C-alpha positions as a Python dict, from the first residue, in 0.01 Angstrom:
ca = {
    (1, 'X'): (0, 0, 0),
    (2, 'X'): (-353, -32, 89),
    (3, 'X'): (-534, -397, -48),
    (4, 'X'): (-250, -419, -330),
    (5, 'X'): (-42, -704, -154),
    (6, 'X'): (68, -992, -350),
    (7, 'X'): (-86, -1214, -138),
    (8, 'X'): (-480, -1117, -219),
    (9, 'X'): (-396, -1116, -562),
    (10, 'X'): (-303, -1456, -574),
    (11, 'X'): (-642, -1541, -330),
    (12, 'X'): (-823, -1300, -616),
    (13, 'X'): (-713, -1600, -879),
    (14, 'X'): (-968, -1821, -730),
    (15, 'X'): (-1239, -1612, -740),
    (16, 'X'): (-1221, -1493, -1133),
    (17, 'X'): (-1555, -1645, -1312),
    (18, 'X'): (-1364, -1731, -1689),
    (19, 'X'): (-1739, -1846, -1785),
    (20, 'X'): (-1871, -1524, -1822),
    (21, 'X'): (-1785, -1234, -2061),
    (22, 'X'): (-1644, -891, -1840),
    (23, 'X'): (-1640, -590, -1968),
    (24, 'X'): (-1311, -539, -1851),
    (25, 'X'): (-1155, -807, -1991),
    (26, 'X'): (-1341, -761, -2364),
    (27, 'X'): (-1204, -335, -2369),
    (28, 'X'): (-886, -474, -2279),
    (29, 'X'): (-968, -718, -2575),
    (30, 'X'): (-1034, -438, -2821),
    (31, 'X'): (-774, -221, -2684),
    (32, 'X'): (-521, -476, -2802),
    (33, 'X'): (-433, -626, -2458),
    (34, 'X'): (-364, -991, -2365),
    (35, 'X'): (-562, -1046, -2039),
    (36, 'X'): (-900, -1172, -2126),
    (37, 'X'): (-1009, -1517, -2190),
    (38, 'X'): (-1174, -1655, -2497),
    (39, 'X'): (-1515, -1582, -2355),
    (40, 'X'): (-1448, -1227, -2336),
    (41, 'X'): (-1250, -1211, -2717),
    (42, 'X'): (-1645, -1462, -2854),
    (43, 'X'): (-1833, -1194, -2628),
    (44, 'X'): (-1590, -917, -2817),
    (45, 'X'): (-1606, -1002, -3152),
    (46, 'X'): (-1994, -1084, -3137),
    (47, 'X'): (-2069, -740, -3044),
    (48, 'X'): (-1767, -599, -3314),
    (49, 'X'): (-2007, -749, -3586),
    (50, 'X'): (-2329, -552, -3454),
    (51, 'X'): (-2133, -240, -3406),
    (52, 'X'): (-1848, -230, -3619),
    (53, 'X'): (-1710, 81, -3476),
    (54, 'X'): (-1662, -1, -3111),
    (55, 'X'): (-1281, -50, -3142),
    (56, 'X'): (-1255, 327, -3224),
    (57, 'X'): (-1474, 368, -2952),
    (58, 'X'): (-1227, 221, -2704),
    (59, 'X'): (-910, 407, -2854),
    (60, 'X'): (-1103, 725, -2864),
    (61, 'X'): (-1160, 671, -2496),
    (62, 'X'): (-809, 612, -2400),
    (63, 'X'): (-681, 884, -2642),
    (64, 'X'): (-942, 1078, -2405),
    (65, 'X'): (-785, 992, -2109),
    (66, 'X'): (-471, 1097, -2196),
    (67, 'X'): (-569, 1451, -2340),
    (68, 'X'): (-782, 1504, -1997),
    (69, 'X'): (-510, 1402, -1727),
    (70, 'X'): (-261, 1574, -1943),
    (71, 'X'): (-429, 1890, -1902),
    (72, 'X'): (-564, 1832, -1566),
    (73, 'X'): (-204, 1771, -1424),
    (74, 'X'): (-18, 2043, -1638),
    (75, 'X'): (-268, 2356, -1702),
    (76, 'X'): (-479, 2302, -1383),
    (77, 'X'): (-185, 2204, -1128),
    (78, 'X'): (-386, 1885, -1027),
    (79, 'X'): (-147, 1692, -837),
    (80, 'X'): (-394, 1406, -688),
    (81, 'X'): (-604, 1175, -901),
    (82, 'X'): (-867, 918, -718),
    (83, 'X'): (-978, 713, -1070),
    (84, 'X'): (-1220, 485, -996),
    (85, 'X'): (-1321, 164, -1218),
    (86, 'X'): (-936, 113, -1307),
    (87, 'X'): (-1034, -171, -1518),
    (88, 'X'): (-731, -358, -1673),
    (89, 'X'): (-359, -204, -1752),
    (90, 'X'): (-299, -147, -2083),
    (91, 'X'): (-66, 154, -2215),
    (92, 'X'): (-79, 567, -2095),
    (93, 'X'): (-261, 493, -1781),
    (94, 'X'): (-373, 741, -1544),
    (95, 'X'): (-53, 771, -1300),
    (96, 'X'): (233, 720, -1632),
    (97, 'X'): (-12, 988, -1810),
    (98, 'X'): (5, 1223, -1434),
    (99, 'X'): (345, 1171, -1353),
    (100, 'X'): (508, 1208, -1685),
    (101, 'X'): (372, 1592, -1617),
    (102, 'X'): (419, 1603, -1287),
    (103, 'X'): (639, 1353, -1104),
    (104, 'X'): (547, 1397, -766),
    (105, 'X'): (148, 1320, -825),
    (106, 'X'): (4, 1135, -655),
    (107, 'X'): (-249, 796, -798),
    (108, 'X'): (-535, 636, -609),
    (109, 'X'): (-682, 322, -843),
    (110, 'X'): (-1042, 206, -739),
    (111, 'X'): (-1173, -149, -829),
    (112, 'X'): (-1330, -449, -712),
    (113, 'X'): (-1214, -687, -1027),
    (114, 'X'): (-1045, -984, -933),
    (115, 'X'): (-845, -1008, -1229),
    (116, 'X'): (-773, -625, -1185),
    (117, 'X'): (-639, -681, -794),
    (118, 'X'): (-431, -927, -942),
    (119, 'X'): (-260, -719, -1184),
    (120, 'X'): (-240, -437, -897),
    (121, 'X'): (105, -443, -864),
    (122, 'X'): (184, -393, -1235),
    (123, 'X'): (-23, -31, -1144),
    (124, 'X'): (101, 10, -879),
    (125, 'X'): (456, 136, -1022),
    (126, 'X'): (537, 508, -979),
    (127, 'X'): (822, 778, -989),
    (128, 'X'): (1042, 837, -685),
    (129, 'X'): (862, 1142, -605),
    (130, 'X'): (497, 1050, -639),
    (131, 'X'): (279, 724, -537),
    (132, 'X'): (87, 526, -693),
    (133, 'X'): (-167, 299, -463),
    (134, 'X'): (-482, 75, -539),
    (135, 'X'): (-847, 18, -324),
    (136, 'X'): (-1029, -269, -386),
    (137, 'X'): (-1330, -71, -326),
    (138, 'X'): (-1685, -99, -535),
    (139, 'X'): (-1832, 178, -620),
    (140, 'X'): (-2187, 157, -454),
    (141, 'X'): (-2015, 208, -147),
    (142, 'X'): (-1813, 573, -282),
    (143, 'X'): (-1787, 622, 171),
    (144, 'X'): (-1579, 320, 157),
    (145, 'X'): (-1363, 441, -125),
    (146, 'X'): (-1349, 808, 46),
    (147, 'X'): (-1222, 642, 400),
    (148, 'X'): (-939, 449, 220),
    (149, 'X'): (-867, 708, -60),
    (150, 'X'): (-804, 973, 296),
    (151, 'X'): (-516, 765, 391),
    (152, 'X'): (-334, 811, 72),
    (153, 'X'): (-460, 1136, -84),
    (154, 'X'): (-504, 1485, 118),
    (155, 'X'): (-881, 1581, 93),
    (156, 'X'): (-799, 1952, 174),
    (157, 'X'): (-583, 2019, -174),
    (158, 'X'): (-762, 1972, -535),
    (159, 'X'): (-822, 1592, -652),
    (160, 'X'): (-890, 1485, -999),
    (161, 'X'): (-1226, 1285, -943),
    (162, 'X'): (-1233, 1038, -1238),
    (163, 'X'): (-1556, 832, -1355),
    (164, 'X'): (-1379, 646, -1681),
    (165, 'X'): (-1686, 478, -1868),
    (166, 'X'): (-1784, 318, -1539),
    (167, 'X'): (-2141, 518, -1409),
    (168, 'X'): (-2351, 285, -1706),
    (169, 'X'): (-2255, 13, -1455),
    (170, 'X'): (-2494, 183, -1185),
    (171, 'X'): (-2838, 41, -1323),
    (172, 'X'): (-3049, 285, -1140),
    (173, 'X'): (-2953, 652, -1287),
    (174, 'X'): (-3102, 823, -975),
    (175, 'X'): (-2800, 618, -769),
    (176, 'X'): (-2558, 666, -1009),
    (177, 'X'): (-2629, 1067, -962),
    (178, 'X'): (-2627, 994, -558),
    (179, 'X'): (-2296, 829, -586),
    (180, 'X'): (-2162, 1068, -791),
    (181, 'X'): (-2289, 1408, -537),
    (182, 'X'): (-2122, 1211, -258),
    (183, 'X'): (-1763, 1169, -431),
    (184, 'X'): (-1802, 1524, -601),
    (185, 'X'): (-1885, 1706, -234),
    (186, 'X'): (-1618, 1545, -76),
    (187, 'X'): (-1340, 1752, -266),
    (188, 'X'): (-1204, 2070, -228),
    (189, 'X'): (-1261, 2373, -381),
    (190, 'X'): (-1080, 2378, -716),
    (191, 'X'): (-1128, 2019, -780),
    (192, 'X'): (-1175, 1817, -1063),
    (193, 'X'): (-1434, 1617, -1235),
    (194, 'X'): (-1286, 1440, -1516),
    (195, 'X'): (-1565, 1175, -1706),
    (196, 'X'): (-1722, 1008, -1986),
    (197, 'X'): (-2007, 739, -2068),
    (198, 'X'): (-2176, 581, -2362),
    (199, 'X'): (-2458, 732, -2477),
    (200, 'X'): (-2783, 627, -2664),
    (201, 'X'): (-2820, 785, -3002),
    (202, 'X'): (-2674, 462, -3209),
    (203, 'X'): (-2859, 246, -3291),
    (204, 'X'): (-2638, -64, -3386),
    (205, 'X'): (-2450, 10, -3058),
    (206, 'X'): (-2746, 14, -2860),
    (207, 'X'): (-2853, -350, -3001),
    (208, 'X'): (-2467, -460, -2898),
    (209, 'X'): (-2516, -384, -2563),
    (210, 'X'): (-2837, -566, -2549),
    (211, 'X'): (-2739, -856, -2703),
    (212, 'X'): (-2378, -822, -2462),
    (213, 'X'): (-2610, -747, -2166),
    (214, 'X'): (-2813, -1119, -2251),
    (215, 'X'): (-2488, -1329, -2188),
    (216, 'X'): (-2505, -1304, -1805),
    (217, 'X'): (-2243, -1051, -1775),
    (218, 'X'): (-2303, -725, -1563),
    (219, 'X'): (-2463, -502, -1797),
    (220, 'X'): (-2424, -130, -1853),
    (221, 'X'): (-2659, 131, -1957),
    (222, 'X'): (-2633, 327, -2232),
    (223, 'X'): (-2773, 707, -2069),
    (224, 'X'): (-2897, 984, -2292),
    (225, 'X'): (-2703, 1341, -2341),
    (226, 'X'): (-2940, 1471, -2097),
    (227, 'X'): (-2873, 1224, -1832),
    (228, 'X'): (-2479, 1240, -1854),
    (229, 'X'): (-2524, 1660, -1801),
    (230, 'X'): (-2685, 1610, -1476),
    (231, 'X'): (-2353, 1421, -1373),
    (232, 'X'): (-2225, 1824, -1391),
    (233, 'X'): (-2446, 1984, -1229),
    (234, 'X'): (-2284, 2249, -958),
    (235, 'X'): (-1948, 2259, -1158),
    (236, 'X'): (-1797, 2504, -1382),
    (237, 'X'): (-1764, 2318, -1716),
    (238, 'X'): (-1457, 2394, -1889),
    (239, 'X'): (-1432, 2445, -2274),
    (240, 'X'): (-1499, 2266, -2563),
    (241, 'X'): (-1811, 2160, -2296),
    (242, 'X'): (-1953, 1797, -2282),
    (243, 'X'): (-1891, 1669, -2578),
    (244, 'X'): (-1770, 1356, -2776),
    (245, 'X'): (-1470, 1219, -2681),
    (246, 'X'): (-1249, 1275, -2976),
    (247, 'X'): (-1363, 1626, -2930),
    (248, 'X'): (-1226, 1733, -2669),
    (249, 'X'): (-932, 1951, -2733),
    (250, 'X'): (-792, 1660, -3023),
    (251, 'X'): (-439, 1749, -3016),
    (252, 'X'): (-214, 1882, -3386),
    (253, 'X'): (-162, 1549, -3530),
    (254, 'X'): (-574, 1434, -3455),
    (255, 'X'): (-684, 1501, -3787),
    (256, 'X'): (-891, 1262, -3930),
    (257, 'X'): (-1147, 1318, -3618),
    (258, 'X'): (-1450, 1081, -3599),
    (259, 'X'): (-1698, 1100, -3340),
    (260, 'X'): (-1780, 881, -3111),
    (261, 'X'): (-2108, 789, -2912),
    (262, 'X'): (-1883, 799, -2596),
    (263, 'X'): (-1922, 1167, -2418),
    (264, 'X'): (-1737, 1331, -2098),
    (265, 'X'): (-1580, 1636, -2013),
    (266, 'X'): (-1382, 1811, -1747),
    (267, 'X'): (-1536, 2039, -1483),
    (268, 'X'): (-1409, 2232, -1160),
    (269, 'X'): (-1539, 2200, -840),
    (270, 'X'): (-1591, 2602, -760),
}
């Protein structure tokens, strides 16, 4: 398994900074997970005081991942997934959802966070028919990601590229577009782009994010809906389009739908 042995996991422990809050750990806290530190819980509580809807957003984003992966694996027949910006494992991670639909599915996770690396073994469970692997790499270096992923995924066959809540960490928007294009260009026809990011229309969310960015943590840029749509140029966006995540094909039991400032969509590469 590439870059995911227990030895690098132990080495990663020395690089974990517990003095500064970290977005993946705070997200884990909001999702009810236990892979976080006091500094993350304090930052998460402060964020929630200003933007009380943030936990709804976190859970809506996970529900969106479940629905989109289920659709892409089921209705679209995709059997390969490249999930960049994995974050910490919680419940219904990409490989679990995809392999419930298609046990033979191959999933590659990419992240460069030492705590995620520490938990790589938890991510590397797989059905006997499928493959789950982890690459320690940075989104700023898409060529390295593609080179490593090609050892596991067949780039002659369709792949689902997943960028879920990660592009806001690329501060310069044109760089975020360039990275996204480089990754999309490497995919064969019939592949899918699955994405969401937080948007900037809620003033409470903007204020909370500004306070979080001031803590010294890696900032996250809230972007406009128009900027989000640029990431899909040249692709065939499937219904219902690029929408608030709870509105993307909600299930029959999801009756009390509350929109959030997290927008995304699923698009096919022609």
